[in-house]
VODRENDREN-517863 format. One record per residue (C-alpha): residue in three letters; x, y, z. Coordinates in nm, 4 decimals, decimal comma, always signed. Example, Ala and Ser with C-alpha at 12.3 -4.5 7.8 and 13.67 -1.06 7.14 Angstrom:
bado X Y Z
ALA +1,2300 -0,4500 +0,7800;
SER +1,3670 -0,1060 +0,7140;
END
This chain:
bado X Y Z
UNK -7,1009 -10,7044 -0,6087;
UNK -7,2539 -10,3882 -0,7747;
UNK -7,2669 -10,0837 -0,5684;
UNK -7,6335 -10,0379 -0,5531;
UNK -7,6569 -10,3389 -0,3345;
UNK -7,3967 -10,1533 -0,1039;
UNK -7,5567 -9,8498 -0,0234;
UNK -7,8358 -9,9734 +0,1551;
UNK -7,7424 -9,9223 +0,5129;
UNK -7,9766 -10,0872 +0,6994;
UNK -7,9631 -10,0006 +1,0560;
UNK -7,7455 -9,6804 +0,9811;
UNK -8,0486 -9,5005 +0,8043;
UNK -7,9176 -9,1571 +0,6536;
UNK -7,9968 -8,8545 +0,8453;
UNK -8,3315 -8,6921 +0,8180;
UNK -8,6862 -8,6437 +0,8770;
UNK -8,7820 -8,9275 +1,1432;
UNK -9,0900 -9,1184 +1,0347;
UNK -9,3911 -8,9977 +1,2160;
UNK -9,7449 -9,1352 +1,2396;
UNK -9,9926 -8,9899 +0,9370;
UNK -10,2127 -8,7298 +1,0634;
UNK -10,5285 -8,4915 +0,8791;
UNK -10,3584 -8,1854 +0,7742;
UNK -10,4005 -7,8932 +0,9906;
UNK -10,3128 -7,5224 +0,9395;
UNK -10,0630 -7,4579 +1,2783;
UNK -9,9458 -7,8122 +1,2147;
UNK -9,8552 -7,7444 +0,8722;
UNK -9,6550 -7,3995 +1,0171;
UNK -9,5394 -7,5735 +1,2533;
UNK -9,3410 -7,8320 +1,0484;
UNK -9,2100 -7,5400 +0,8454;
UNK -9,1085 -7,3550 +1,1323;
UNK -8,8384 -7,1029 +1,0517;
UNK -8,9073 -7,1267 +0,7463;
UNK -8,8387 -6,7527 +0,6171;
UNK -8,9394 -6,7809 +0,2239;
UNK -9,2294 -6,9767 +0,3350;
UNK -9,5887 -6,7884 +0,2719;
UNK -9,9205 -6,7500 +0,4766;
UNK -10,1906 -6,5579 +0,2977;
UNK -10,5426 -6,5340 +0,4869;
UNK -10,8363 -6,3797 +0,2970;
UNK -11,1030 -6,3395 +0,6222;
UNK -11,3751 -6,1699 +0,4285;
UNK -11,4214 -6,5765 +0,3254;
UNK -11,2183 -6,7515 +0,5812;
UNK -10,9922 -6,8865 +0,3434;
UNK -10,6005 -6,9135 +0,3791;
UNK -10,3030 -7,0478 +0,1820;
UNK -9,9665 -7,1340 +0,2779;
UNK -9,6804 -7,2042 -0,0096;
UNK -9,3214 -7,1183 -0,1284;
UNK -9,3541 -6,7755 -0,3199;
UNK -9,0071 -6,8786 -0,5124;
UNK -9,2099 -7,2094 -0,6271;
UNK -9,5103 -7,0963 -0,8066;
UNK -9,5578 -6,8836 -1,1031;
UNK -9,6975 -6,5502 -1,0750;
UNK -9,9612 -6,6098 -1,3656;
UNK -10,0572 -6,9683 -1,2519;
UNK -10,1091 -6,8186 -0,9266;
UNK -10,3158 -6,5156 -1,0852;
UNK -10,4860 -6,7799 -1,2440;
UNK -10,5992 -7,0617 -1,0022;
UNK -10,5876 -6,8575 -0,6435;
UNK -10,6076 -6,4136 -0,6937;
UNK -10,8385 -6,4208 -0,9525;
UNK -11,1332 -6,6743 -0,8539;
UNK -11,0904 -6,6002 -0,4634;
UNK -11,0627 -6,2281 -0,4841;
UNK -11,3996 -6,2159 -0,7179;
UNK -11,6611 -6,4819 -0,4935;
UNK -11,8094 -6,3787 -0,1788;
UNK -11,8139 -6,6885 +0,1283;
UNK -12,1283 -6,8871 +0,0277;
UNK -11,9551 -6,9516 -0,3199;
UNK -11,5967 -7,1285 -0,1629;
UNK -11,7292 -7,4750 -0,1138;
UNK -11,8600 -7,4670 -0,5293;
UNK -11,4998 -7,3090 -0,6068;
UNK -11,3130 -7,5604 -0,4115;
UNK -11,5357 -7,8505 -0,5968;
UNK -11,3192 -7,7348 -0,9334;
UNK -11,0758 -8,0817 -1,0115;
UNK -10,7814 -7,8516 -0,9433;
UNK -10,8361 -7,8290 -0,5994;
UNK -10,7710 -8,1409 -0,4481;
UNK -10,8817 -8,2309 -0,1346;
UNK -10,5574 -8,3855 +0,0947;
UNK -10,6546 -8,5737 +0,3656;
UNK -10,2559 -8,6877 +0,4557;
UNK -9,9981 -8,4411 +0,6420;
UNK -9,7052 -8,6122 +0,4646;
UNK -9,8623 -8,6167 +0,1312;
UNK -9,9530 -8,2100 +0,1894;
UNK -9,5819 -8,1602 +0,2979;
UNK -9,5201 -8,3230 -0,0055;
UNK -9,7406 -8,0977 -0,2261;
UNK -9,6333 -7,7551 -0,0742;
UNK -9,2557 -7,8778 -0,1387;
UNK -9,3123 -7,9535 -0,5107;
UNK -9,4604 -7,6118 -0,5628;
UNK -9,8011 -7,5831 -0,5016;
UNK -10,0392 -7,3788 -0,2872;
UNK -10,2364 -7,5192 +0,0240;
UNK -10,5694 -7,3897 +0,0780;
UNK -10,7260 -7,4125 +0,4022;
UNK -11,1298 -7,3861 +0,4990;
UNK -11,3776 -7,5173 +0,6844;
UNK -11,1066 -7,7720 +0,8296;
UNK -11,0451 -7,9147 +0,5306;
UNK -10,6853 -7,8848 +0,3506;
UNK -10,7032 -7,8024 -0,0544;
UNK -10,3933 -7,8426 -0,2691;
UNK -10,3669 -7,6680 -0,6339;
UNK -10,0778 -7,7241 -0,8187;
UNK -9,8834 -7,3952 -0,9904;
UNK -9,5330 -7,4834 -0,9831;
UNK -9,3352 -7,2844 -1,2228;
UNK -8,9912 -7,1811 -1,0773;
UNK -8,7728 -6,9495 -1,2482;
UNK -8,5421 -7,1542 -1,4650;
UNK -8,2368 -7,0579 -1,7358;
UNK -8,3561 -7,0134 -2,0999;
UNK -8,2968 -7,3352 -2,3444;
UNK -7,9734 -7,3157 -2,5092;
UNK -7,7154 -7,5157 -2,6986;
UNK -7,4717 -7,7476 -2,4886;
UNK -7,1569 -7,5950 -2,4313;
UNK -7,0119 -7,9748 -2,3687;
UNK -7,1689 -8,1495 -2,6878;
UNK -7,1754 -7,8757 -2,9427;
UNK -7,2255 -7,9941 -3,2993;
UNK -7,1584 -7,8035 -3,6608;
UNK -7,5264 -7,9233 -3,7725;
UNK -7,8396 -8,0146 -3,6291;
UNK -8,0523 -7,9257 -3,3456;
UNK -7,8861 -7,6639 -3,0647;
UNK -8,1713 -7,7087 -2,7940;
UNK -8,0223 -7,8886 -2,4689;
UNK -8,1311 -7,9901 -2,1827;
UNK -8,1353 -7,7842 -1,8626;
UNK -8,1943 -7,8337 -1,4855;
UNK -8,5647 -7,8023 -1,4786;
UNK -8,7181 -8,2169 -1,5295;
UNK -9,0827 -8,0549 -1,6433;
UNK -8,9055 -7,9124 -1,9297;
UNK -8,6817 -8,1787 -2,0285;
UNK -8,9677 -8,4358 -1,9890;
UNK -9,1859 -8,1553 -2,2198;
UNK -8,8515 -8,1093 -2,4768;
UNK -8,8623 -8,4779 -2,5179;
UNK -9,2432 -8,4929 -2,5876;
UNK -9,1785 -8,2661 -2,8308;
UNK -8,9946 -8,5103 -3,0282;
UNK -9,1885 -8,7775 -2,9207;
UNK -9,5423 -8,7494 -2,9883;
UNK -9,6353 -9,0750 -2,9247;
UNK -9,8567 -9,2054 -2,6242;
UNK -9,6350 -9,5488 -2,6136;
UNK -9,3688 -9,2967 -2,4129;
UNK -9,4037 -9,4079 -2,0913;
UNK -9,2883 -9,2356 -1,8081;
UNK -9,2508 -9,3088 -1,4452;
UNK -9,1671 -9,1371 -1,1128;
UNK -8,9199 -9,2323 -0,8253;
UNK -8,7819 -9,0273 -0,5742;
UNK -8,4102 -9,0509 -0,4278;
UNK -8,2294 -8,8773 -0,1202;
UNK -8,3985 -8,8838 +0,2078;
UNK -8,3128 -8,5240 +0,2695;
UNK -8,3168 -8,3344 -0,0886;
UNK -8,6402 -8,5840 -0,1799;
UNK -8,5090 -8,5993 -0,6058;
UNK -8,7168 -8,6748 -0,8253;
UNK -8,5946 -8,9066 -1,0778;
UNK -8,8293 -9,0544 -1,3758;
UNK -8,7643 -9,2838 -1,5898;
UNK -8,8682 -9,2879 -1,9749;
UNK -8,8930 -9,6112 -2,2181;
UNK -9,1426 -9,6201 -2,5391;
UNK -9,3800 -9,9485 -2,4589;
UNK -9,3252 -10,1758 -2,7819;
UNK -8,9539 -10,0862 -2,8514;
UNK -8,7830 -10,1052 -2,5071;
UNK -8,6610 -10,4131 -2,3408;
UNK -8,8986 -10,4023 -2,0566;
UNK -8,6349 -10,6546 -1,8438;
UNK -8,4382 -10,3273 -1,8638;
UNK -8,6763 -10,1010 -1,7312;
UNK -8,7753 -10,3030 -1,4527;
UNK -8,3896 -10,2971 -1,3827;
UNK -8,3155 -9,9849 -1,3604;
UNK -8,5957 -9,9027 -1,1826;
UNK -8,4971 -10,1610 -0,9226;
UNK -8,1747 -10,0254 -0,8641;
UNK -8,2838 -9,6419 -0,8349;
UNK -8,5393 -9,7567 -0,5673;
UNK -8,2546 -9,9696 -0,3818;
UNK -8,0575 -9,6529 -0,2991;
UNK -8,0825 -9,5161 +0,0131;
UNK -7,9205 -9,1713 +0,0504;
UNK -7,8731 -8,8152 +0,1840;
UNK -7,8811 -8,6517 -0,1222;
UNK -7,8369 -8,6881 -0,5227;
UNK -7,7597 -8,3788 -0,7030;
UNK -7,6830 -8,4604 -1,0322;
UNK -7,6706 -8,7810 -1,3455;
UNK -7,3695 -8,8271 -1,3446;
UNK -7,3908 -8,8646 -0,9814;
UNK -7,6738 -9,1045 -0,9474;
UNK -7,4828 -9,3153 -1,2420;
UNK -7,2430 -9,3932 -0,9493;
UNK -7,5385 -9,5682 -0,7243;
UNK -7,6052 -9,7616 -1,0022;
UNK -7,3222 -9,9160 -1,1848;
UNK -7,2765 -10,2869 -1,2117;
UNK -6,8896 -10,1869 -1,2184;
UNK -6,8018 -9,8713 -0,9493;
UNK -6,4312 -9,9715 -0,9526;
UNK -6,4177 -9,9052 -1,3356;
UNK -6,2152 -9,6802 -1,5362;
UNK -6,4379 -9,6614 -1,8137;
UNK -6,8249 -9,4926 -1,7347;
UNK -7,0830 -9,7690 -1,7936;
UNK -7,4251 -9,5299 -1,8229;
UNK -7,3531 -9,2510 -2,1505;
UNK -7,5027 -8,9149 -1,9949;
UNK -7,5861 -8,6768 -2,2679;
UNK -7,6924 -8,3040 -2,2564;
UNK -7,8845 -8,2884 -2,6314;
UNK -8,1729 -8,3849 -2,7031;
UNK -8,1710 -8,4902 -2,9914;
UNK -7,8949 -8,7480 -2,8972;
UNK -8,1612 -8,8624 -2,5826;
UNK -8,4353 -8,8956 -2,8220;
UNK -8,2475 -9,1439 -3,0544;
UNK -8,1431 -9,3676 -2,8032;
UNK -8,5118 -9,3930 -2,6711;
UNK -8,6428 -9,4706 -3,0739;
UNK -8,3146 -9,7175 -3,0768;
UNK -8,4829 -9,9157 -2,7579;
UNK -8,2621 -9,7833 -2,4847;
UNK -8,4063 -9,6807 -2,0969;
UNK -8,3971 -9,2619 -2,0005;
UNK -8,3318 -9,1362 -1,6334;
UNK -8,3973 -8,7624 -1,5750;
UNK -8,2864 -8,6437 -1,2545;
UNK -8,4399 -8,3190 -1,1145;
UNK -8,1642 -8,0369 -1,0797;
UNK -7,9419 -8,2045 -1,3613;
UNK -7,9182 -8,1152 -1,7067;
UNK -7,7586 -8,4541 -1,7839;
UNK -7,9912 -8,7532 -1,8679;
UNK -7,8779 -9,1221 -1,8337;
UNK -7,9639 -9,3684 -2,0723;
UNK -7,8822 -9,7825 -2,0499;
UNK -7,7756 -10,0172 -2,1790;
UNK -7,4368 -9,8798 -2,3305;
UNK -7,2071 -9,9748 -2,5342;
UNK -6,8279 -9,8803 -2,5220;
UNK -6,8159 -9,8062 -2,8993;
UNK -7,1232 -9,5371 -2,8208;
UNK -6,9141 -9,3190 -2,6347;
UNK -6,7440 -9,2370 -3,0378;
UNK -7,0602 -9,1846 -3,1780;
UNK -7,1664 -8,8018 -3,2133;
UNK -7,5285 -8,6451 -3,3386;
UNK -7,2679 -8,4903 -3,6118;
UNK -7,2382 -8,8317 -3,7863;
UNK -7,6222 -8,8545 -3,8429;
UNK -7,6671 -8,4925 -4,0013;
UNK -7,4025 -8,5131 -4,2728;
UNK -7,3485 -8,7628 -4,6130;
UNK -7,2613 -9,0908 -4,4671;
UNK -6,8830 -9,1342 -4,5765;
UNK -6,7806 -8,8392 -4,4116;
UNK -6,9544 -8,9536 -4,1055;
UNK -6,8214 -9,2958 -4,1440;
UNK -6,4541 -9,1150 -4,1782;
UNK -6,5100 -8,8883 -3,8908;
UNK -6,5915 -9,2051 -3,6561;
UNK -6,2924 -9,4143 -3,7836;
UNK -6,1080 -9,0762 -3,7095;
UNK -6,2061 -9,0706 -3,3235;
UNK -6,1218 -9,4795 -3,3217;
UNK -5,7595 -9,3042 -3,4262;
UNK -5,7627 -9,0737 -3,2083;
UNK -5,8437 -9,3167 -2,9148;
UNK -5,5440 -9,5515 -2,9865;
UNK -5,3190 -9,2091 -3,0440;
UNK -5,4097 -9,0829 -2,7247;
UNK -5,3826 -9,3860 -2,4999;
UNK -5,0040 -9,5179 -2,6865;
UNK -4,8672 -9,2341 -2,8706;
UNK -4,6757 -9,1630 -2,5380;
UNK -4,6225 -9,4489 -2,4240;
UNK -4,4688 -9,5805 -2,7587;
UNK -4,2255 -9,2936 -2,7087;
UNK -4,1044 -9,3966 -2,4037;
UNK -4,0984 -9,7567 -2,5374;
UNK -3,8519 -9,7172 -2,8050;
UNK -3,6810 -9,4192 -2,6365;
UNK -3,5921 -9,6703 -2,3434;
UNK -3,5204 -9,9724 -2,4673;
UNK -3,5628 -10,0352 -2,9201;
UNK -3,3938 -9,7855 -3,1031;
UNK -3,3873 -10,0107 -3,3856;
UNK -3,7058 -9,9319 -3,4424;
UNK -3,6241 -9,5815 -3,5229;
UNK -3,5003 -9,5038 -3,8677;
UNK -3,1380 -9,3737 -3,9133;
UNK -3,2358 -8,9988 -4,0068;
UNK -3,4717 -8,9891 -3,7079;
UNK -3,3217 -9,1301 -3,4182;
UNK -2,9456 -8,8808 -3,5086;
UNK -3,2147 -8,5926 -3,4733;
UNK -3,3273 -8,7995 -3,2015;
UNK -3,0322 -8,8500 -3,0012;
UNK -2,9644 -8,5031 -3,0621;
UNK -3,2503 -8,3674 -2,9023;
UNK -3,2501 -8,5989 -2,5997;
UNK -2,8341 -8,5784 -2,5219;
UNK -2,9780 -8,2094 -2,3443;
UNK -3,2042 -8,4086 -2,1009;
UNK -3,0635 -8,5530 -1,7823;
UNK -3,3700 -8,7400 -1,7616;
UNK -3,4646 -9,1222 -1,8651;
UNK -3,7557 -9,1003 -2,1236;
UNK -4,0286 -9,1972 -1,8222;
UNK -3,9609 -8,9567 -1,6247;
UNK -3,9668 -8,6931 -1,9070;
UNK -4,2801 -8,7804 -1,9932;
UNK -4,4506 -8,8330 -1,7117;
UNK -4,3580 -8,4524 -1,6126;
UNK -4,4620 -8,3668 -1,9437;
UNK -4,7990 -8,5081 -1,9540;
UNK -4,8672 -8,4213 -1,6131;
UNK -4,7933 -8,0241 -1,6844;
UNK -5,0320 -8,0730 -2,0078;
UNK -5,3313 -8,2280 -1,7538;
UNK -5,2396 -7,9170 -1,5021;
UNK -5,2950 -7,6811 -1,8285;
UNK -5,6065 -7,8318 -1,9492;
UNK -5,7867 -7,8449 -1,5255;
UNK -5,6716 -7,4477 -1,5329;
UNK -5,8377 -7,3570 -1,8648;
UNK -6,1582 -7,5643 -1,7605;
UNK -6,1854 -7,3741 -1,3869;
UNK -6,1226 -7,0471 -1,5228;
UNK -6,3660 -6,8039 -1,7016;
UNK -6,3778 -6,8917 -2,0830;
UNK -6,1939 -6,6731 -2,2358;
UNK -5,8848 -6,6641 -1,9940;
UNK -5,8989 -7,0340 -1,9773;
UNK -5,8470 -6,9832 -2,3830;
UNK -5,5431 -6,8065 -2,3198;
UNK -5,3981 -7,0099 -2,0294;
UNK -5,4408 -7,3099 -2,2881;
UNK -5,2961 -7,2031 -2,5612;
UNK -4,9988 -6,9372 -2,4380;
UNK -4,9504 -7,1885 -2,1758;
UNK -4,9171 -7,4698 -2,3571;
UNK -4,6292 -7,2809 -2,6061;
UNK -4,4980 -7,0836 -2,3107;
UNK -4,4246 -7,4100 -2,1053;
UNK -4,3229 -7,5993 -2,3948;
UNK -4,0677 -7,3751 -2,5298;
UNK -3,8900 -7,3087 -2,2479;
UNK -3,8845 -7,7130 -2,0934;
UNK -3,7165 -7,7380 -2,4221;
UNK -3,4578 -7,4939 -2,3672;
UNK -3,4242 -7,5666 -2,0308;
UNK -3,2990 -7,9242 -2,1240;
UNK -3,6111 -8,0582 -1,9188;
UNK -3,7267 -8,2799 -2,2550;
UNK -3,7191 -8,3032 -2,6443;
UNK -3,8478 -8,1579 -2,9288;
UNK -4,0161 -8,4943 -3,0207;
UNK -4,1726 -8,6104 -2,7423;
UNK -4,3343 -8,1970 -2,7332;
UNK -4,4774 -8,3364 -3,0369;
UNK -4,5898 -8,6906 -2,8873;
UNK -4,7617 -8,5329 -2,6121;
UNK -4,9751 -8,2457 -2,8074;
UNK -5,1196 -8,4729 -3,0416;
UNK -5,2577 -8,7216 -2,7439;
UNK -5,3429 -8,3993 -2,6098;
UNK -5,5163 -8,2667 -2,8991;
UNK -5,6588 -8,6822 -2,9857;
UNK -5,8342 -8,6665 -2,7036;
UNK -6,0468 -8,3943 -2,7460;
UNK -6,1585 -8,5513 -3,0659;
UNK -6,3635 -8,8178 -2,8571;
UNK -6,7124 -8,6294 -2,8025;
UNK -6,7307 -8,7865 -2,4530;
UNK -6,6012 -8,5825 -2,1877;
UNK -6,6092 -8,8882 -1,9153;
UNK -6,4807 -9,0931 -2,1496;
UNK -6,1773 -8,8944 -2,2836;
UNK -6,0846 -8,8136 -1,9220;
UNK -6,1213 -9,2057 -1,8202;
UNK -5,8878 -9,2875 -2,1432;
UNK -5,6589 -9,0334 -2,0233;
UNK -5,5881 -9,1901 -1,7003;
UNK -5,5096 -9,5199 -1,9043;
UNK -5,2604 -9,3524 -2,0717;
UNK -5,0275 -9,2346 -1,7125;
UNK -5,0784 -9,6781 -1,6687;
UNK -4,9077 -9,7460 -2,0199;
UNK -4,6489 -9,5206 -1,9941;
UNK -4,5314 -9,6667 -1,6601;
UNK -4,5726 -9,9867 -1,8281;
UNK -4,3279 -9,8958 -2,1476;
UNK -4,0602 -9,7426 -1,9346;
UNK -4,0243 -10,0431 -1,7272;
UNK -4,0989 -10,3134 -1,9779;
UNK -4,0561 -10,1693 -2,3406;
UNK -4,2951 -10,3052 -2,5897;
UNK -4,3653 -10,5722 -2,3601;
UNK -4,4604 -10,3575 -2,1092;
UNK -4,7282 -10,1391 -2,3575;
UNK -4,8430 -10,4320 -2,5231;
UNK -4,9575 -10,6146 -2,1772;
UNK -5,1025 -10,2786 -2,0571;
UNK -5,3468 -10,2771 -2,4136;
UNK -5,4169 -10,6358 -2,3532;
UNK -5,4954 -10,6068 -1,9534;
UNK -5,7657 -10,3069 -2,1035;
UNK -5,9308 -10,5060 -2,3849;
UNK -5,9239 -10,7929 -2,0841;
UNK -6,0716 -10,5369 -1,8245;
UNK -6,3422 -10,4248 -2,1174;
UNK -6,4780 -10,7594 -2,1822;
UNK -6,5956 -10,8281 -1,8463;
UNK -6,7705 -10,5149 -1,7920;
UNK -7,1325 -10,4833 -1,8503;
UNK -7,4089 -10,2115 -1,8436;
UNK -7,7647 -10,3824 -1,6872;
UNK -7,5838 -10,6980 -1,7509;
UNK -7,5892 -10,6360 -2,0662;
UNK -7,1657 -10,6907 -2,2591;
UNK -7,0010 -10,3659 -2,2478;
UNK -6,8479 -10,4478 -2,6042;
UNK -7,1463 -10,5552 -2,7851;
UNK -7,1629 -10,5719 -3,0982;
UNK -6,7698 -10,7162 -3,0626;
UNK -6,7905 -10,9262 -2,8049;
UNK -7,0443 -11,0980 -2,8370;
UNK -6,9925 -11,0437 -3,2076;
UNK -7,2964 -10,8827 -3,4072;
UNK -7,1705 -10,8172 -3,7525;
UNK -7,4708 -10,6497 -3,8537;
UNK -7,4395 -10,3970 -3,5789;
UNK -7,1081 -10,2649 -3,6750;
UNK -7,2991 -10,0682 -3,9465;
UNK -7,3559 -9,8139 -3,6899;
UNK -7,0253 -9,8641 -3,5026;
UNK -6,7145 -9,8358 -3,6792;
UNK -6,8933 -9,6795 -3,9817;
UNK -7,2024 -9,4993 -4,0488;
UNK -7,3679 -9,6506 -4,3222;
UNK -7,6758 -9,5163 -4,4855;
UNK -7,9802 -9,4739 -4,3439;
UNK -8,1780 -9,7572 -4,5962;
UNK -7,8966 -9,9706 -4,4921;
UNK -7,9748 -9,9039 -4,0708;
UNK -8,3080 -10,1063 -4,0744;
UNK -8,2948 -10,2272 -3,7234;
UNK -8,1924 -10,1720 -3,3589;
UNK -7,8961 -10,2753 -3,2176;
UNK -7,8959 -10,5924 -3,0901;
UNK -7,7779 -10,4437 -2,7350;
UNK -8,1368 -10,3415 -2,6814;
UNK -8,2606 -10,6923 -2,7785;
UNK -8,6007 -10,5008 -2,8667;
UNK -8,9488 -10,7087 -2,9154;
UNK -8,9713 -10,4643 -3,2119;
UNK -8,6432 -10,4754 -3,4277;
UNK -8,7002 -10,3130 -3,7210;
UNK -8,6895 -9,9540 -3,7503;
UNK -8,6337 -9,8659 -4,1451;
UNK -8,8235 -9,9532 -4,3880;
UNK -8,7076 -9,7738 -4,6347;
UNK -8,6242 -9,9824 -5,0074;
UNK -8,2702 -9,9679 -5,1539;
END
């Protein structure tokens, strides 16, 4: 049963403002609603009998000057009705709608018993910079920020088409977070759009702060360790997914944009693959799949071989390994788990500390602890090499969430290998494949195009074929317009 069906609370509705019958807006009622809100601004112009209510930190100084300060300060009382007749001043007759507009950055204008709103929303936000988690060597370097309107503008700058459609939903009984669903008409399968929209609308929760938090409420398989909805901070990557027939979701306040449906192999692709020669892109992509095998199996293979299968080790290496392990008092499984846990502690410490200090902790800590562990007889030299190789290989995978999932699986395989040897390692990997085969993303197979087999899609999965060969959109998108490239060979 999907999580998005279970999060509905029924009678136990999340804490929020109680529902009230809607009434006509009034100044006193509005001020009472925002009682004890020190950041609310209430200004009066008695000479023309106009009053303004707004949140100063949500409005931009330039729009406020253009739409409020200059027009109303340069007219007489008789000219106010003609000014308010302009299209940017929208009359509202709903108190609930007025409250929402003020919270969304509008200025409420009270005049003659009526209320008007004008949108001057322009809060302070950070500048558009390069993504720190998805850095590339070649290609664009702009990335999304925490303001949804800015993120929409970045996508509109790249997709200059009227077929790009945007739908808006509200999630969170308390936070009232805006969630935008984007798709390209005539390219995206509308079944995916409806399914994603339905799941978002079914969420009943107090607060949603980030896109990575939202996906946990719309996940097909919430108990799986694998991520089923890719998130990206890169504008070019998001646009590429749109053009390929996928659906995007933007959460206001989050720099991560969600895409769906997803394939397991999609997490091993990087925008770098398409900004360099196809042979280099193919070699890099194959290297990532090799890194995946090394990350999950290298340390577990060491534990299996040194515990049960010494006959698999070449004779010359066996002598070195025996000498190295002769001073280690622990079985290989304890040795491996101890060192892997230490590596994870160093990784987390490096990630949480400031950048310069974190790099120092990662490098110095790894060298010092590794050397000290060998000299103290807590581990062998060869295990240091195996664990270091696995840790380095995990960094090759472009997606952080997928890399974290794979690192967790590595511990399970180490335990199985320490208990059952190669048989346990093979069983563990088989269970991983079986689990992957049963996963879906928006009810689409997670292992597409391998299961079900779509061999023509392999040209942009395991390799990065030349652009003239990538004529069709991925089969998983089920696009009504399959052709995307009409280049001649």
